[in-house]
Each structure stands twice: as C-alpha cells, then as structure tokens.
N, C-alpha and C positions, 0 to 999 in steps of 0.2 A: 278466799283458798279459790284461784280458776281452774275450773274444769271444761276438759280440750273435748270437745263432740268431732270424733272421728265419725258419725254417723253421716255429718252434713257435706262433707267431703267427698268421703267414700258413693254420696247422691250423687255428686259433682259430675265423679268421674262414671259412676253407669250410666247417666243422663246422657253424656257425650257419646258410650258405647250403643244406646239403645238408639242413638240419630242415625250413629256409623255405619254399622254393623248392617250389610248387606248380605252376605255369603252366612251361613251360619257355622261356624268354629264348630271344634272338635276339641271336649280337652277329658281324658282318660287320668282317671284317680285310682290308686293300687294304696286298697286297704286288707292291713294285715293285722287277726285278731278280733277283741271286742272294744277295742277302747272308748269309754264314755262319752269324751271329750274329741276326740274323733270323728264319732258318729255324728256329732252336733254339727264340726266344725263341715264335715261334708255336706248334711243336710241344708245349712248357711250357702254354700257354693250353690248348690241345687236354683235351691232358691233365690238368690239372685242372677245366675244364669239364665234364669225361666224368665228373666223380666228384661234381659238385654238380647238375647236370642242367639246365646251361645248352647250345643249341644254336649249336656256331662255324661259317662260312661263311668261307672265304679266297678272296680274288678274285686271281688272279696275272696280275701283267704283267709284260711283258718292259721290259727296258730304253730299246729299239728303239721301245716304243709310243709315240703321241703323247700327249702332256700331255690334250688335251681325251678322250681316251678314256676315260680315267682318271675325270676330273670328270663325263663322261655317267655311267659305270656310279655313282658317288656321288649325281649326281642323281637316278636310281632307287631308291637303296639309301635314299634320305631318304622317298621315297614311300608306300615298302612299310612297310603298318602292322604288321607282322609283325618287323619287324627293331624290335630296340629300341636297339642300339647299333652306333657306327660307329666303328673306328679306321684310323690309319694307322701301318702299321709303320715307324716309324723306324730309320734312318735312309733317308731316299730318296737314290737317283743325285744326281750332281750338277747334272744337267743341268735338273732339276723344280725346279720352284718350292714349297717345303713350304709355305709359309706360304697359298698361294691353294689347294691342293691341303688340306690342312687346314678352311681358311675353307671348304669347298665344302659340308662335312659341316652338315648341321642342329644348332646349337649343342644342340636338347636331344634329340640322339644321340651328343654327345660324347663319351662316359665316358672318355676319354683327359683332359681338361680342359684341352684345347691350343688349341680355337678362340680367335678374337679377342674375340669375345663371353661368352664363357664368363674370360677373362682382363681382359677388363672389369667382370665382375661381380664376380669373385675380389676387386678392389679395395676391392668394397663389403662384400668377406664375403660374397654370398648368390650364386655360381654355382650353372647348376646341377650341378654336378658339382666336387666338390673333386680335381683332378690327382692322379693317382696316386703319380707317381713321387716327388711332392715331401710326399706323404702317407706313401709308406711310410721313405722319409727321417726325417721326425718322431717315428717312432718310437722310434729311438734317441737322437734327438736330443734329446726334451724333457728329458734329465740334463744337457744342456750349458747350458743357457739361462742367457744372462746372460754368457757366455764369447768370446771375441774366435774369431767364426767364420769362413773365410775358403771358396767354393763353385769349383770349376776344373770349368764346361761346356764342350759343345761347341759351343753357339749359344746365340743371345743371345734365342732364340723360349722357353727352355729355360731361361738364365740372368735374364730379366724375370719368367717364371711361380713361379720357386722363391722368388725375391726376394719378389713379391707375397704369394704364399702364406705364405712365415713373416713380413712384416710382421703380417699378422690374424693371428697366431701369436703376435703379441709376441716375437717373436727374432726379432736385427738379423746379418744377413749382409751379405756385400760378395760380389760374383762377377767372375770374370773369366773372360774366352776364352780361349782357345789363343794363346800366342805374347804376352800380358801378363799374366804372370803376377808376385805381386808376391813379397817375400821368404818363403816357405814357416814361415818359424819366428816371425815376428810372430804366427801362428796357433794357438790352443789346441784349436782344432777344423778338418780340415780336409772337407768332402764333396767325391767327386771324380768326376764323371760325363763323363768323357772318353773311354773307349774304350781306352786307351794302356797296353797292358797293363807293369805295373808299372816304370810312370815316376816314381811317388813312393819315394825310397829314404831309408832312416834318416840320410843325411849332411844330409839338407834340411831336416829337421822338428826343431823344441827336445823335450828330454826330457818324456816326460809326454804328447803330443800323441793326444787321439783322433781316429779317420780313419774318416771313414761311404766305403763304396766300392760307388760305387756305375756304375761302368764294367765293361764286360765285352767281352772278344775272346776269340775260337778260335783257338790259337796248337797247330799240331800234333793238334787234336782236344781238348786240355784247355782251360777256360774257365782265363783268365790277370783278373786285375782290374788298375786302376789303380795299388798299390801293391806293393812288394817287401816282403811279408809279413816273410821272411825275413831284412830288413836291419832291419826293425823291431822287430823281435823283444823286445829288451831296450831301446829306446828309447819304443814307444807305449804309452799305457797301457788301449787302445780301442780295437776294430777291426769291422767287418764285413765278413766273408769274402765270398771271392767261389768257389767256388757255394756258397748255404746262406747267404746275408745280405739283401739287400735285394730281391734278385729275385724270390725267391717271395712274398715283402707284396707286392710290386708287382701279382704275378699274380690273387691274392686278391683284392686292391684293386677289381684293373679288374673283377673277374668280380661285386663288391660294387655296383659301378655299374651295369652292365648290369642286376643283379636291382632296384635301386633304381631303373631308367628304365622298366623292364615295368611296377612298381606306380605310376610316379606316371600308369596310361594312363585 
C-alpha cells in the first residue's frame, strides 16, 4: 500500500513562501464556538504562518453570540487595507448560517475560496483564489484521472465546490452527503471529507481502492481520519494518512493564497 506524504509537498510550498515574502501579509481568522479540531487547525496555521512570515489574527466568538456581531467584524476586516485574507474556520455551530457568513467576506479576501462569487468564477476557471482543500486533494488525485471517483462530503457547499473545481481540472467526480452514500465498492477512488472517525472499513471497499482521507476528528487527544487504516492495510493500494496527509498541504496552500492576495494590491 502506497502512503502519500503531504508534509513533503507542504514543505516545498512553505520554503517558496519563506524565500519570496518581503512584506508580511495578514490573515484574519473568524473562529466561533469551541470545536477542538478547529482549535488544532488554527494552531497549525499559526505555526506555519510564523515560519514563512505571515501575520495571523484570530477573532473568537462564543456560540451564544449573535450572528450580526460576526458579520459586523467581517465587514470591518473587509475595509482594513492591512488585512489581505479572511477565512471562517469551519465547521460553524449549527445555529449559524454558514453560507451567509462566508459570503460576507470580500471575495478578493476569500483566501479559502468558498465565497459564492469565487464559486461562480470557479465555474469559468477564473476564481480570485482556487479553493485550498480541493487544491490539496488534487496533489494525490492527479495520478487517478480517468478512474471512477466518489467524494463523501459533510456539506453541499463543499460538495459543489469540489465538483466545480475538478470539472475545471477535467476530472469527473460524484459527491454524496451523509446518508446518501452509494455502494463504495463501485469506486476506484474515494475522497472522504466527513470528519467521522474510521467509518470507512475494509469490507466496504473493493480490492485496490485508493482513498484520499481529508476528514479529521480528535479522539481522546489523537487525530483520527475517516478511514480505518488497519482494516484497509491489505485492501487499499493507496491512502493519504491522518495526520500528515492532506492537512499540511491545506495549510500551506492557504498561506500561499494569502501571499497572492497581498501581491495583488
């Protein structure tokens, strides 16, 4: 079984940024609630940003805060010339309108690439920023172009974004939200972005399947992905591990978008 190293590719991108960043770009993160995976990802972003010279400000909101308070902060960040990029750390607590909050970001500062305007431009192949998670997934997926690819996602926003992204890259995928999964044995390649620890097991997939695991969950202090890698050891031909697979690449590509945003001024 081949195991993909996202860290190697991420280090290459971070080295490029370290060598090319002159004026320190600024990333603003909107963080709502107390999701442990979100807290971990923010820490990873801060750590990588410090290495390459990107300044990170994190604006924390309680789950009990009104949505308007978050929208007001985003509006102010949109107007600050010193802020190059803004992201909303997902997932948001259920009571918040994720689409409304993301779409409040100026699309020219939407360095995650999930704004409605960016998704519209994505369909034309000309977004302000390529969405970072699909871009990270593309690294291992390129070698499987032409195969039957199924994506398991946790929201339609991400499902539509990933489908539009790969359409531009001339890679066909079908995506499915929770409860609508097909027979996974039909897939040559499975992309999973569910955050449901170890739910994909060996008996659910066909021999030789490739699995790109982009789901994370903290379980008793340890990061778990969506695949039960132990049961897949003799079944899968290729996997991306958690940790060390898609995660580091996503962080590096986000910082690259922040750098590009700062250069576009």
